[in-house]
N, C-alpha and C positions, 0 to 999 in steps of 0.2 A: 505497693506502693512505693517503698524503696526502692524493687528495681528499675519500676519507671521511670523515677528519681534520677537515677545514677545512670540509664540508658539517656536522660536530657543531657545533663551535664556533660559526660561524653561526645555527643554527636554537637552541641553547642561552642564547646573547648575546641573540636575539630573544626568549625567554621572560624575562630576567631583565629586559631593558628596559623589558616590558611590566608586570611584577611591580614593578619600581620608579617607576611614575608617582611615587605619593605616597612620599616617604620612611620606610625601617624603621630603629628604632631597638632596640639587644639592651636599653636601659635606660627601656623607653617608662617604667614606671611613675614615672620622673624628670619625664614632659614628658607626662601624656596628653590634654593639654589640644590637643596636634596632631592627634589622632584625636578625639575626642569632644569638640565646645565644652561639654557640659554638665559636664566638668570645672572650667569656669573659676569661680574663688570657691569653691571646696573646701576651701582650705587657708587662710592669714591674712588680715590685712587686705591685707597688701601682699606680693606674692611675685614673686620674678626669676628664670628660669630660663636657662642658658644650656649649646648643646649643642653638640658638634662629632664628628663620624664619617669615618673614614678607612677605607673598605672595600674587601679584597682587595687589600690593601697588594705593591706592585709587578704588579699590573693594569696596563698599558696601557690608560688609558680610565676606568678602576674611579670607582663614584661617591665623592665626597665631599660631606657635609652641613652646614652651619653654620645652628642654632638661636638665636632670641630669642625668649623670651615673656614676657612680664607680663601678670597679672592681681590684680585686688582683690574683696574683701568690701566692700558696702556697705548702705545700709539695714539695721541689724543683722542683717547678713547674707542677707538676701532677694533681693540681688541681684547677680550678679557680672558684673565687665566685664574685660575685657582686650582683646590680641589678640597675635599672633605676626609674627616675619618671619622666612623660611628660604630659603636658597641653596642648590641641588642641580646637583650639576655632573655628567653622566653622559655620558662621552666625546665627543661631538662638541655635545654640548645642555647648555646654561645656564637653569638654572629659578629663578627668584625668585617670591616667593608674599610678598604684603603681608595680613596679616589682621585684622578686629575682630570680637572676639564679647563675647556678651552671654547670660545664661543666669538663671532663675527660679527660687528654691529656694524648697520647700513644705514648711515645719517641720512635723515630726512631735516626740513628747517624745525617740524615743532614735534619730531619723532622721531623712532630709533624701531627697525626689527634686527633682530639679535637669531642668531641661528648656535646651539651650541650643541657638543660631545662631549664625554662624557666614558673613561674607563675605569673599570671597578674590579682591584683582584677583591676576593671574597674569602673568608675563611670560617666553618664552621665547627663548632667541637658539641657531640654529643657526650653528655654525664650519665649514665643508667642507674649511679646513686640516687638521682633527684627524683628514678620513676618508681610507681609502687605498683606492683602487682597482685594479683589475686591469686595467683598460681608462682612462689617462688620459683618453681623447678621452669617455669616458660623459658624457651629454649629461645626464643627471640628477641630478647634483652640480655646481655650482658652485664650485671650491676656491678661490677666490680674493676671494671675496665674503662677507662676515658678515651673516646676514638675522637679524631679529625680528618678533616679533607680539607681542599680549597678549590679554586676555578678561579675563573674570569667571567665575567659579564660588560657591559655597557649600556648607556642610558643615549636620549636625545631629544631637543626638544624646539621649538618654535614661539618664539614671543614677539610681539607689537607693543609699545610701550611709550609715555613719557611719563614726564610728573604726575600727571593727573588721572592716568586710567591705565591698566593692562591686558590683555589677552594675549594667553599661552594655553601650548598644548604639547605634552612632553610623554616619555615612556622607560619605564625601566626593566628591567631585567630581561632585558631584548634578546637577551641569548638562549634564554631559559635554560642557565645554569645548571648541572647535576653534583649532587656530592654522594658520595658509598659512603658505609659505613661496614667493617668488621669486612673488609673484604678478601679475606684470607682464610674467613669460617663459611664455608657454604648454607651452613645450618642458620647462622644469626645476619647474614650478608642483607642490608639494605640500602635502600636510593630514596633521597631526600630531593625534588626538585622544585627548581624557581619557578614562577612562571611570570610572564610580562603585566607591568601595571602601567596602566592609561592612564592621563589625567588631564583634562582640563579644568586651568585656570581664568578668573576676570574680575578688574577691579574697578575702582570710580572713587575718586577723593573729591569731597565739594566742602565750601565751604562759603559763606555771606558774611560773618563774619572772621577775618584770619587770625583771630585770639581762638576761634571753635572748627577745629577741621573735623569732617566726619569722613573716618575710610571705609569702604564696604569693600568684600569682599567675598569670592565665593571658590571653592574647589569640589571636584567631583571626581572621583576615581572607579574605575574599573576594572575589576579584576576576574578573569574568567573562572567560573565554577564559586563564586561568593557574592553574595547582594549588591548591589549599587550605592556608592559611599559619596555622601553630598554634605558639605559644610558652609554654613554659612556666618559668616563675623562680621560685626560693627564695630567698629572702635571711632571713640572719640580723642583727639588730642586736644587739650585746653594748654592755651597759652604757649604752644610750643614745647611744655613740659609735660605737664600729665597726661596721663592715657589711662584710659577708663574703656572697657570692651564687654562683650558677650559674643557666644557663638553658638550656634546651634547645629547640632550633626543630628542627621537624619535616623531616627530609630535607636540612637547610640546615649548621646548627653547633650547640655547646656553645659557651656563652658562660659565663664566668668573672669575677666583679665582686667592685670593691673598693672602699671609700670610706669616709669619716671626717666625723660633723658635731661643729662645732664651738658653743660654748656655743647650742645649742639653734636657730638664726639660718642658720648658713653650712654647707653641705654639698658634698664633692669628692667625687666617684668616677670608677672607670674600669672599663672592662671590653674585654677581650682575646678576640674569634672563633677560634674552632679551625673550619675551615672541615671539614664531613663531606660537601658533595657531591662530585662528580669537579671543580670549580674548584679543590680545595684543592691540586692538581698543579701548579698556576700563579700561585700566590703566597701570601703570610707569614701571612696571618690580616689581622683587622679591628680597630681598633681606635677607642675612643668616650670622651671624657669629657665632666663633667658637672659643672657647677656652681649649686647654690642658694642663693639667700637668702630668707629667708622668717620675716616679723615680725608677732605683734600690736601692734606699734608702742604699747609700755607698758599692753598691759592690763591690770591686776590680776588676777595668777593664785593664786590658793590654794595649789595644787599644783604640783612642779616639771612644766613642760612641760604643762599642761590647761590649756584655757579652756571648761571647761564647757559646752559646745556640745551635749552628748547627757546623759542623766541615768546613763551608766552608762557616761560618759568612760574609756576607757584610756590610751587612746594620743595622741600630740601630735606627738612629736619623728621618727616618720616622716615626714618630710619628703617 
């Protein structure tokens, strides 16, 4: 029984490691430029977003992710420029990604189409001290030497949107960048390969009473070799300030979200994942925190929260 249990854990963690090549967020709506560069410049003149995720609390080697994203609208909103940096710690791996993003927005009367591209500089570190070996003489891993490698990759995306809906497709790790460890040691030399991640996102905002707005969104991710991922989120914005939400992630977790918007420019939100997969027995949930600053830098507004980008503009406070 012990042997079967260890084999199950190894296979399950291998699947999770592949799925976690690119960070996953429960509050993906708060920072979608991480998935699709076409979202760059879709918000306000200045937009800064900070995210932190502590996944599977209490599980040894569980993922911890930190992200900072900045982007801006230029040239009367036709161009979006920005970038982000995120650090992802998973078991013995430390991943650092620095990205520059650009998007062009084709404007229509009541909607826009955005084309985005992104260049990524990736750095991965492998720390052998975080690996527990059954055979301490195993020549495949050097537990006394930390090794690292770097490479370049890219992303692209397409987005059709206005303030009331969006439909987007994106792809990450399109170059399938590779990392080699212990290059000068023929016995321990190993290779880690990133695989492309393809995503589809859609959303629709609805309000019969402007004081209570329902924000619906879905995110589907396909990664070769691992199960399909699907997330549905419903968030209720109350009086343009308080946010309460619920997410359902297929075969993985249910996430509870709570947030608050301050003076239309600042937002803080927290989410807690209740894990529903077999891993629920070995951890105590996932925590995520998001901070947003978004401003039109003094742009004249005829009505509270609106910048008149679209003819039938209704929402701008959905940061």
